[in-house]
C-alpha positions in Angstrom: -56.7 37.4 -55.6 -55.1 38.8 -58.9 -54.9 35.0 -60.6 -58.6 34.7 -60.9 -60.6 32.0 -60.3 -59.6 28.1 -60.5 -61.7 27.4 -63.9 -60.3 30.3 -66.0 -56.2 29.4 -64.2 -57.1 25.8 -65.7 -58.6 27.0 -68.9 -55.3 29.7 -69.6 -52.9 27.1 -69.0 -50.3 26.2 -72.3 -50.7 22.8 -71.3 -54.0 20.9 -71.8 -54.7 18.7 -69.8 -53.1 20.1 -66.9 -49.7 18.7 -66.2 -49.5 16.1 -63.1 -47.2 18.1 -60.6 -49.9 21.3 -61.4 -52.6 18.9 -60.6 -51.2 17.4 -57.3 -50.5 21.2 -56.4 -53.5 22.3 -56.9 -55.7 19.2 -54.7 -53.3 19.3 -51.8 -53.9 23.0 -51.3 -57.5 22.4 -51.8 -57.5 19.0 -49.5 -55.5 21.4 -46.8 -58.4 24.2 -47.3 -61.0 21.7 -46.7 -59.8 19.9 -43.6 -58.8 23.1 -42.2 -62.5 23.8 -42.1 -63.2 20.6 -41.1 -61.4 20.9 -38.1 -63.5 23.8 -37.4 -67.0 21.8 -38.2 -67.4 23.8 -41.7 -69.4 22.3 -44.0 -68.6 25.0 -47.5 -71.5 23.2 -49.0 -70.8 24.8 -52.7 -67.1 23.3 -53.5 -66.4 24.3 -57.5 -63.5 25.8 -59.4 -65.5 28.5 -59.4 -64.9 29.3 -55.6 -61.2 28.5 -55.4 -59.2 32.1 -56.1 -55.4 31.5 -57.2 -52.8 34.2 -56.6 -51.5 34.3 -60.3 -51.3 32.9 -63.6 -47.7 31.2 -62.9 -47.1 27.4 -63.3 -47.1 27.4 -59.5 -49.5 29.3 -57.4 -51.5 29.9 -54.4 -54.8 27.9 -54.5 -57.7 29.4 -51.7 -61.1 28.4 -51.2 -63.5 31.1 -51.3 -67.6 32.2 -51.3 -68.1 30.9 -47.9 -71.8 32.7 -48.3 -73.8 29.1 -47.8 -71.3 27.4 -45.3 -72.9 26.0 -42.0 -70.3 25.6 -38.8 -72.1 22.2 -37.2 -71.9 21.9 -33.6 -70.5 19.0 -33.2 -67.9 17.2 -35.4 -70.3 14.5 -35.8 -73.4 16.4 -36.3 -75.4 16.6 -39.6 -77.1 18.9 -42.0 -79.8 17.6 -43.7 -80.7 21.4 -45.5 -79.9 20.8 -49.2 -78.1 23.6 -50.7 -75.7 23.9 -53.8 -75.2 25.0 -57.4 -77.3 23.5 -59.8 -74.8 21.1 -62.3 -72.5 20.8 -59.4 -75.2 19.3 -56.5 -73.7 15.5 -55.9 -75.9 13.1 -56.7 -76.5 11.5 -53.6 -77.6 15.1 -52.3 -80.5 15.0 -55.1 -81.6 11.6 -53.6 -81.9 12.7 -50.1 
């Protein structure tokens, strides 16, 4: 997508921190994307701003989840995965604790 990743989009915005409306727009789109994956029993396993792409550098833009290389598909909605994976520095503490 032409706008690059979400990290660079945020850094390049003139308003720092981001305006509340911008933040709500981003969170809503990411949550909707994660919900769509979870409905299909897919776990991304590497969610971070570097793996979100934006359509443009405009104030209101489209946000998409990318890099599904670490994703897995569970057999059922109540399935689990014990395999630890993720980008160092972004891994949740509960994952590190096992």
